[in-house]
C-alpha positions in Angstrom: -15.8 -15.9 31.1 -16.8 -14.4 34.4 -15.7 -10.7 34.3 -16.3 -10.2 38.0 -13.9 -13.0 38.8 -11.3 -11.6 36.4 -11.4 -8.1 37.9 -10.4 -9.5 41.3 -7.0 -10.4 39.8 -5.1 -7.2 38.8 -2.7 -9.1 36.6 -5.6 -10.3 34.5 -7.1 -6.8 34.2 -3.7 -5.5 33.1 -3.4 -8.3 30.6 -6.9 -7.8 29.2 -6.4 -4.1 28.9 -3.0 -4.5 27.3 -4.5 -6.9 24.6 -7.3 -4.4 24.0 -5.0 -1.5 23.5 -2.5 -3.5 21.4 -5.4 -4.6 19.1 -6.7 -1.1 18.9 -3.3 0.4 18.1 -2.6 -2.2 15.4 -6.0 -1.7 13.8 -5.3 2.1 13.7 -1.8 1.6 12.2 -3.2 -0.6 9.4 -5.7 2.0 8.2 -4.6 3.7 5.1 -5.7 7.0 3.7 -5.8 6.7 -0.1 -4.0 9.4 -2.0 -6.0 12.4 -2.9 -5.0 12.1 -6.6 -3.8 9.1 -8.6 -0.2 8.0 -8.2 1.9 7.7 -11.3 3.4 4.2 -11.5 6.4 5.5 -13.4 7.5 8.2 -11.0 6.1 7.3 -7.6 8.4 6.6 -4.6 7.8 3.5 -2.5 6.2 5.7 0.2 3.8 7.2 -2.4 2.9 3.7 -3.8 2.2 2.4 -0.3 -0.6 5.0 0.1 -2.6 3.0 -2.5 -4.9 0.4 -0.9 -3.4 -3.1 -1.6 0.2 -1.9 -2.0 2.5 -2.7 1.0 6.3 -2.3 1.2 7.0 -5.5 -0.7 4.7 -4.7 -3.6 6.0 -1.1 -3.8 9.5 -2.5 -4.0 8.4 -5.0 -6.7 6.8 -2.2 -8.7 9.9 0.0 -8.6 12.2 -3.0 -9.4 10.0 -3.9 -12.3 10.0 -0.5 -13.9 13.8 -0.1 -13.4 14.4 -3.5 -15.1 11.7 -3.4 -17.8 11.2 0.3 -18.4 8.2 2.5 -17.8 4.7 1.1 -17.5 2.7 1.8 -20.7 -0.7 1.4 -19.0 -2.1 0.7 -15.5 -2.9 -2.9 -16.5 0.8 -3.6 -16.9 1.0 -3.9 -13.1 -0.6 -7.3 -13.4 2.9 -8.5 -14.2 3.8 -7.9 -10.6 3.7 -11.1 -8.5 0.7 -11.0 -6.1 -1.4 -8.5 -8.0 -4.5 -10.1 -9.4 -7.2 -8.6 -11.6 -9.4 -8.2 -8.5 -6.6 -6.4 -6.6 -6.0 -4.2 -9.7 -9.7 -3.2 -9.8 -9.5 -2.1 -6.1 -6.3 -0.1 -6.8 -7.2 1.3 -10.2 -8.9 4.6 -9.0 -5.6 5.5 -7.2 -3.2 4.7 -10.1 -2.2 6.4 -13.3 0.4 6.1 -16.0 1.5 9.5 -17.3 2.9 9.6 -20.8 6.7 9.9 -20.9 8.0 13.4 -21.4 9.2 13.8 -25.0 12.3 15.9 -25.1 12.9 17.9 -28.3 16.0 16.8 -30.2 18.7 19.4 -30.3 20.3 20.0 -33.6 24.1 20.0 -33.9 
């Protein structure tokens, strides 16, 4: 590709620069900043779950749907039941996930 020839055509310059900036913007938008502390699988919102590398909107929804249907997660490994999460994916996510024990409420006497 001869750059000197391309710069003689303003439309090509605009197209090339547009593609460059589009690529740069999409790369920046895809970068995630992992959560500072692990996210609890049993209480996290979809937005909180999406901070975890490897969890996008569809996976976050699947995690929430799973816990609503099947009850709370007992351990982080239970996330393997979610379609699309492999052992390799889990290992990448593990530092950012936790399962807190459920709160035990004292029984009130009548």
